C-alpha positions in Angstrom: -12.6 14.1 9.2 -10.0 15.8 7.3 -6.4 14.8 7.9 -4.2 18.0 9.0 -1.9 17.4 5.7 -5.1 17.5 3.4 -6.1 21.3 4.9 -4.8 24.4 3.0 -3.9 27.8 4.8 -5.5 30.7 2.3 -5.5 34.4 3.3 -8.9 36.4 2.1 -10.1 34.0 -0.9 -13.2 33.4 1.2 -13.6 29.6 0.4 -13.4 27.3 3.4 -13.8 28.4 7.5 -12.6 31.4 9.1 -10.0 30.3 11.2 -7.7 32.1 14.0 -4.3 30.7 14.5 -3.4 30.2 17.7 -0.2 28.6 17.3 2.3 27.7 14.9 5.4 25.1 15.7 8.1 23.9 13.5 8.0 20.2 13.0 10.9 19.7 9.7 9.3 19.3 7.0 5.8 21.0 8.4 4.5 23.4 10.4 1.8 22.2 12.4 -0.8 25.1 12.7 -3.8 25.5 15.9 -6.7 27.2 15.1 -9.7 28.3 16.0 -13.1 28.6 14.1 -15.5 31.0 15.1 -17.4 28.6 17.3 -14.4 27.9 19.1 -13.8 24.7 17.0 -10.0 23.3 17.6 -8.3 22.2 14.0 -4.9 20.8 13.1 -3.5 22.0 9.9 0.0 20.8 8.7 1.6 23.7 6.1 4.6 23.0 4.5 7.9 24.5 6.0 9.1 25.4 2.6 7.6 27.2 -0.3 5.0 30.1 -0.3 2.6 30.5 2.7 0.7 33.3 4.6 2.5 34.7 7.4 1.6 32.5 10.5 1.6 34.8 13.2 -1.0 34.1 16.0 -4.1 35.9 16.4 -3.9 35.9 12.2 -7.2 35.2 10.3 -7.3 32.6 7.8 -9.6 30.5 5.8 -8.9 26.7 5.7 -10.3 24.9 2.3 -9.4 21.2 1.4 -10.6 19.2 -1.7 -13.7 17.9 -2.1 -12.3 14.1 -1.7 -10.2 15.0 1.3 -13.4 14.7 3.6 -14.5 11.0 5.4 -17.8 11.1 7.1 -16.7 8.7 10.1 -20.0 6.6 11.6 -21.0 8.0 15.2 -19.4 6.8 17.8 -21.3 4.2 19.6 -21.0 4.5 23.3 -19.9 1.3 25.6 -22.6 -1.1 26.6 -22.8 -2.1 30.5 
């Protein structure tokens, strides 16, 4: 798991996961970006609303990357006992 605020959107640096922007919603100090990976996985990234950022037009392609220490490995979900 990686928290949305720990993801970074970058144009063409080749690092991270390739994504396509589905929607961007302004939410005060952040812009909430819904993106899709090539395999159809939906991810949410929070981008600061002030400061430099790429154009956030739906359909744009970006790479999402993050610092190594931002990722957390979660244990597998347990199925409820019946």
